[in-house]
Phi, psi and omega in degrees: 000126184277146179261127179294126178297150173292148175286165185301321181284327177296321177298314183299322178294321176296325179295316182301316184291327177296318179287333171286331189074030182219132176250121183289134173284320180261096183295325176298327176294317176296323181295314180299320180295333182259013184253117176287150182299340178296334175295325183274006188273354175281189183290325182272119186286126178235142184288134176245183189263011183299322178293315184296323178299320178301317182288316184294336174294324178285324177297315181303311184299323176295318179299312185289315178308314181297314179302314183295320177295324179289319192271335185229067181298344182260353185289143180271167188304314180304315185290318178303313178299320182293317181289328178302309186300324178296319190277337178259009180296158176302323183294318177300317184292323181296319177302314182294322181298322178296321178302324181268005187049043186292330182306320183283348180261346180283142181270118186235153167292159186298321179299317183291327177295312181297333179269012174093020183305326186289347174247001178296118184306321178298313174300319178297307184298324182287323179292325180300307179300319172300319178298321177299315177298324179291320179297315185297319186287319184288317187232358180091175183296320177304322180292324182295313184296315179298324188277319194251331178306316176298331181288332183266359187300312179293324177294323184293315181294326183273354192296335178274000181248095187300334183290335176261326182281328178216074184296329183293313176298316173305315180294323178296313178299320178296318183300316178298310181301330179259016179057043177242158172292154182302148179299140176254142181242122181245137174285122176266319183199148172228114182228173182091166181291165180301326185277351179210066177286157175228124184254142171248120181239150179238134178254131181241137179213137188306130178085355180238145178298137183294159181231131175250160173198158182252163177191169182285348177217166175296322178299319179296314183293327178294311182301318178291322180293314178306312182294316185296324180288321181297313182292318180301315182269001181048055184271349177263000000 
């Protein structure tokens, strides 16, 4: 008797739970957390993750605020606030989502999938916050910290370094301060299948040699290229 193989998305959901180190008791709650609003736009009403995203944003804020207080006991309020905003940003949440391969597990409408929704930082960031809320509802706050705090650790350490936490913004500010035009990002190559593309992006800035880098999304490749240029030219 042959065993029917799991579908690709179900395997992706299992991968997310493995990387979190957390197994959901309420599988329907996990399904809602991973369902984008685009799926619910048809005639048949389907629960999506927008309400969980609202809760997850608050849970994330508490986790990060506590982590900053514990890790930087000498920091003043202004420094804590700067670090906090970098760590709860959509870009930071999207980075965590990529660590979890969350894009492959999210349920999207067909049109959203075709337009690159699985690598869209907004969709990834929102899904990450919804997933945090789902863990909170399913297992409590301690489960959230145990599952997510290790994933945020490197971002926490880098949060005081603007060139690492947000290299694109840092590079743009550097260009303005040095009377140069804002950096330009050019697509060099897109390869791989639709469900797992690889992008090569190049950053160009006046007076400097261009720098290219690859990533699973255009945004990821741009960020990596910006950081590589900053480090190569020792701009930080």
